[in-house]
C-alpha positions as CSV (number, residue, x, y, z in Angstrom):
1,M,-29.8,119.3,-24.4
2,A,-27.1,120.8,-22.3
3,R,-24.6,119.0,-20.1
4,I,-24.8,118.9,-16.3
5,D,-22.0,121.4,-16.0
6,Q,-23.7,123.8,-18.2
7,E,-27.5,124.1,-18.0
8,G,-28.9,120.7,-16.9
9,S,-29.0,117.0,-17.3
10,L,-30.2,114.6,-20.0
11,V,-33.0,112.1,-20.2
12,A,-32.0,108.8,-21.7
13,V,-34.5,106.5,-23.4
14,I,-34.4,102.8,-24.2
15,A,-37.4,101.8,-26.2
16,D,-38.8,100.7,-29.6
17,E,-38.3,102.9,-32.7
18,D,-41.7,104.7,-32.5
19,T,-41.2,105.7,-28.8
20,I,-37.7,106.9,-29.5
21,T,-38.9,108.9,-32.5
22,G,-41.5,110.6,-30.4
23,F,-38.9,111.6,-27.8
24,L,-36.5,112.7,-30.5
25,L,-39.2,114.9,-32.0
26,A,-39.8,116.4,-28.5
27,G,-36.2,117.4,-28.4
28,V,-34.9,114.8,-25.9
29,G,-32.1,113.4,-28.2
30,D,-28.5,114.3,-27.8
31,V,-25.2,113.1,-29.3
32,D,-22.0,114.3,-27.8
33,I,-18.7,115.0,-29.4
34,R,-17.6,111.4,-28.7
35,K,-20.7,110.2,-30.7
36,R,-22.4,108.9,-27.6
37,S,-26.2,109.2,-27.8
38,N,-28.7,109.3,-24.9
39,F,-31.0,106.7,-26.6
40,L,-31.1,103.1,-27.7
41,V,-33.6,101.9,-30.4
42,V,-34.5,98.3,-29.6
43,D,-35.8,96.1,-32.3
44,S,-36.0,92.3,-32.9
45,K,-32.2,92.3,-33.9
46,T,-31.1,94.0,-30.7
47,T,-29.4,91.6,-28.3
48,V,-30.0,91.5,-24.6
49,R,-26.3,92.1,-24.1
50,T,-26.5,95.3,-26.1
51,I,-29.5,96.5,-24.0
52,E,-27.7,95.7,-20.8
53,A,-24.5,97.5,-21.9
54,S,-26.5,100.6,-22.8
55,F,-28.4,100.5,-19.6
56,K,-25.2,100.2,-17.6
57,D,-23.6,103.0,-19.6
58,F,-26.6,105.3,-19.0
59,T,-26.5,104.6,-15.3
60,N,-22.9,105.5,-15.1
61,R,-22.9,108.7,-17.1
62,E,-22.9,111.9,-15.0
63,D,-24.8,113.9,-17.6
64,I,-27.9,111.7,-17.4
65,A,-30.5,112.4,-14.7
66,I,-33.4,110.2,-15.8
67,I,-33.6,106.9,-17.7
68,L,-36.9,106.0,-19.4
69,I,-37.2,102.4,-20.4
70,S,-40.2,100.7,-22.0
71,Q,-41.5,98.0,-19.6
72,P,-41.2,95.1,-22.1
73,I,-37.5,95.9,-22.5
74,A,-37.0,96.4,-18.8
75,N,-38.4,92.9,-18.4
76,M,-35.7,91.6,-20.7
77,I,-33.0,92.9,-18.4
78,R,-35.1,92.7,-15.1
79,H,-32.1,91.4,-13.1
80,V,-30.0,94.5,-14.1
81,V,-32.9,96.9,-13.6
82,A,-33.7,95.4,-10.1
83,N,-30.1,96.0,-9.0
84,H,-30.2,99.7,-9.9
85,N,-30.6,101.5,-6.6
86,K,-29.1,104.9,-7.1
87,P,-31.5,107.9,-6.9
88,V,-29.7,109.5,-9.9
89,P,-30.3,108.6,-12.6
90,A,-33.9,108.0,-11.7
91,L,-35.3,105.0,-13.6
92,L,-38.8,105.1,-14.9
93,E,-40.6,102.3,-16.8
94,I,-43.0,103.5,-19.5
95,P,-45.6,101.6,-21.6
96,S,-44.9,100.6,-25.1
97,K,-47.2,100.8,-28.1
98,D,-47.6,97.0,-28.1
99,S,-48.1,96.3,-24.4
100,P,-49.9,98.1,-21.7
101,Y,-48.1,99.3,-18.5
102,D,-48.3,96.8,-15.7
103,P,-47.6,98.5,-12.3
104,N,-46.9,95.1,-10.7
105,Q,-43.8,94.7,-12.8
106,D,-42.4,98.2,-12.2
107,S,-39.3,98.0,-10.1
108,L,-39.7,101.5,-8.7
109,L,-43.3,100.9,-7.6
110,T,-42.3,97.6,-6.1
111,R,-39.7,99.3,-4.0
112,V,-42.1,102.0,-2.8
113,K,-44.7,99.4,-1.8
114,H,-42.0,97.5,0.1
115,L,-40.8,100.7,1.9
116,L,-44.4,101.5,2.9
117,G,-45.0,98.0,4.1
118,L,-47.7,97.3,1.5
119,V,-46.1,94.2,0.2
């Protein structure tokens, strides 16, 4: 994928290995000259601190426009996810293979409901 100053922006993904593999096969993966990737594979050995650090790194990178994070992983760092209030990069929670998507836990949908007075 190209950089923001060239052709466009990147999509970052924080998810389990199968989800990351799917996105990599779709062409979403990128590693820049500084060896920074736009994805984090989370498994049972990945610490919450590592997930938080990657999330914060992705939110501060100017070449990333969208962050996809599997909902179970977002729940692990919910306090950090809830504090993300910038429009770019947009944050979208996605289902994982092991747990269905729960719209009641999605921080974006919760904000939209609150703005519309539905909560």
